[in-house]
C-alpha positions in Angstrom: 19.2 0.5 1.3 16.8 -1.9 0.9 11.1 -2.1 3.0 -0.8 7.3 6.6 -3.6 6.2 6.2 -6.4 8.2 5.1 -9.2 8.6 7.5 -12.6 7.5 6.3 -15.9 9.2 6.7 -18.5 6.5 7.3 -22.1 7.3 6.6 -24.4 8.0 9.6 -27.2 5.6 10.3 -30.8 7.0 10.8 -29.4 10.4 11.6 -27.7 9.2 14.8 -24.5 11.0 15.8 -21.5 9.5 14.0 -18.4 8.1 15.6 -16.5 11.3 14.8 -19.0 13.3 16.9 -18.6 10.8 19.8 -14.8 10.9 19.5 -14.8 14.7 19.7 -17.0 15.0 22.7 -17.3 11.8 24.7 -17.1 12.8 28.4 -14.2 15.1 27.7 -12.1 12.0 28.2 -11.7 11.0 24.6 -9.0 11.9 22.1 -10.5 15.1 20.6 -8.7 14.5 17.3 -9.2 10.8 17.0 -9.3 9.4 13.4 -12.7 7.9 12.5 -11.1 4.8 11.1 -9.8 3.8 14.5 -13.2 3.2 15.9 -14.0 0.0 14.0 -10.4 -1.3 14.3 -10.4 -0.7 18.0 -13.7 -2.4 18.6 -12.5 -5.4 16.6 -9.3 -5.6 18.6 -11.3 -5.5 21.9 -13.7 -8.1 20.7 -10.9 -10.5 19.8 -9.1 -9.9 23.0 -12.2 -11.1 24.8 -12.4 -14.1 22.5 -15.8 -13.2 21.2 -17.3 -13.7 17.8 -19.1 -10.9 16.0 -22.3 -12.8 16.7 -21.6 -13.1 20.4 -20.8 -9.4 20.7 -24.0 -8.5 18.7 -26.1 -10.6 21.1 -24.5 -9.0 24.2 -25.0 -5.5 22.9 -28.5 -6.1 21.4 -27.4 -5.4 17.9 -27.1 -7.5 14.7 -24.0 -9.4 13.6 -24.3 -7.6 10.2 -24.0 -4.2 12.0 -21.0 -5.3 14.0 -19.3 -6.5 10.8 -20.0 -3.2 9.1 -18.8 -1.3 12.1 -15.5 -3.1 12.4 -14.9 -2.5 8.7 -15.8 1.2 9.1 -18.7 0.8 6.7 -21.1 2.2 9.3 -20.7 4.4 12.4 -22.5 3.7 15.7 -24.9 6.0 17.5 -23.9 7.0 21.0 -26.4 4.5 22.4 -25.0 1.7 20.2 -21.4 2.4 21.1 -22.2 2.5 24.8 -23.9 -0.9 24.5 -20.9 -2.4 22.6 -18.4 -1.0 25.1 -20.4 -2.3 28.1 -20.4 -5.7 26.5 -16.6 -5.4 26.2 -16.2 -4.2 29.8 -15.0 -0.8 28.6 -16.3 2.8 28.9 -16.1 5.6 26.4 -13.4 7.6 28.2 -11.1 4.6 28.3 -11.9 3.6 24.7 -10.9 7.0 23.2 -8.0 7.6 25.6 -6.1 4.8 23.9 -6.6 6.5 20.5 -4.8 9.7 21.0 -2.8 10.8 18.0 0.7 9.5 17.9 3.6 11.9 18.2 5.6 13.0 15.2 8.7 14.5 16.9 11.3 12.0 18.1 14.5 12.3 20.1 17.6 10.4 21.1 15.6 8.2 23.4 13.5 7.0 20.5 16.4 5.9 18.4 17.2 2.2 18.3 20.6 0.6 17.7 20.3 -1.9 14.9 22.6 -4.8 14.0 21.6 -4.6 10.3 25.1 -3.5 9.3 27.6 -4.7 12.1 30.5 -3.8 9.8 30.1 -0.1 10.7 30.7 1.8 14.0 27.1 2.8 14.4 23.7 2.2 12.8 20.7 3.8 14.6 17.1 3.8 13.4 15.7 7.2 14.2 11.9 6.7 14.0 10.0 4.0 15.9 8.1 1.8 13.6 9.8 3.3 10.5 9.9 -0.1 8.8 6.1 0.1 8.5 6.2 3.4 6.7 7.1 4.6 3.2 10.6 5.6 4.2 13.0 5.0 7.1 15.8 7.2 8.3 19.0 6.0 10.0 22.0 7.6 11.5 25.1 5.8 10.2 28.6 6.2 11.6 31.6 5.0 9.6 35.0 4.6 11.3 38.0 5.0 8.9 38.1 2.1 6.5 34.5 1.0 7.0 31.8 0.6 4.3 28.3 -0.6 3.5 27.8 -2.5 0.2 24.4 -3.3 -1.3 23.1 -5.1 -4.3 20.5 -3.4 -6.5 17.0 -3.5 -5.1 13.6 -1.7 -5.5 13.4 1.8 -4.1 15.4 5.0 -3.7 18.3 6.1 -1.4 19.1 9.5 0.1 22.0 10.4 2.3 23.1 13.6 3.9 26.7 13.9 5.2 26.7 15.3 8.8 30.4 14.8 9.5 33.6 14.0 7.6 33.2 12.7 4.0 32.3 9.5 2.2 32.8 7.9 -1.1 29.6 6.9 -2.8 29.7 4.2 -5.5 26.7 3.8 -7.8 27.1 1.1 -10.4 30.4 2.0 -12.1 30.4 5.6 -11.0 32.1 6.9 -7.8 31.8 10.3 -6.3 32.8 12.0 -3.0 30.3 13.6 -0.7 31.6 15.9 2.0 30.0 17.5 5.1 26.9 19.4 4.1 26.5 17.5 0.8 24.0 14.7 0.0 23.5 11.8 -2.4 20.4 10.5 -4.0 19.8 7.7 -6.5 17.3 5.0 -7.6 18.7 1.8 -6.1 18.5 -0.2 -9.4 22.3 -0.7 -9.4 24.7 -2.0 -6.9 25.9 0.7 -4.6 28.3 1.3 -1.8 29.0 4.0 0.8 32.6 3.9 2.3 34.9 5.9 4.4 38.5 5.4 3.1 39.7 8.5 4.9 41.4 8.9 8.3 38.5 10.6 10.1 35.2 9.3 11.2 32.2 10.1 9.0 28.5 10.3 9.9 25.5 10.4 7.6 21.7 10.6 7.7 20.6 7.8 5.4 17.0 7.5 4.3 15.7 4.4 2.5 12.4 4.3 0.6 10.8 1.9 1.0 12.5 0.8 4.2 15.1 -1.9 3.9 17.2 -1.5 7.1 
């Protein structure tokens, strides 16, 4: 089926406490495990939401445009004093600034799944992870009623499927195999492929595409 960032460790300036030190201890109201790279990105987003240029923000916070530019690109980290000045210019305090940067969850439930109309020809197609299309792989729960199938042309990437219920026929190029409950399929998607349910009972599979294409 065919479409984590590393944290950076910016250099400290003049021995001032780096952004990571601020993130870990600011008023006990911050996200204790915040990633350093989020500081510059968040400041840029706030600045743009106020319609300010880097030069205007620099003037309001008594800093230089060059420093603001480096900060937003995570090439430099602010001292506590500099950060307080920047946030004051953006009508924000440290506790609020870091509260929005808490780590995202990595456990998802039924309430997080989204019904997608990518393949209306099957009984059910649910994307299991929010924002999965922006990651390196995307899992979906696919339900096939008897007689239903999904056919795809060749594309870049890889496909993995695990049969949760019933059984399906998997066609890969000119080859065809049966995958039953508890079995899985995996292949590079450089050939046309199809997953079908020619049987009399419903089938359900966990289908993972890398890169996402659902």
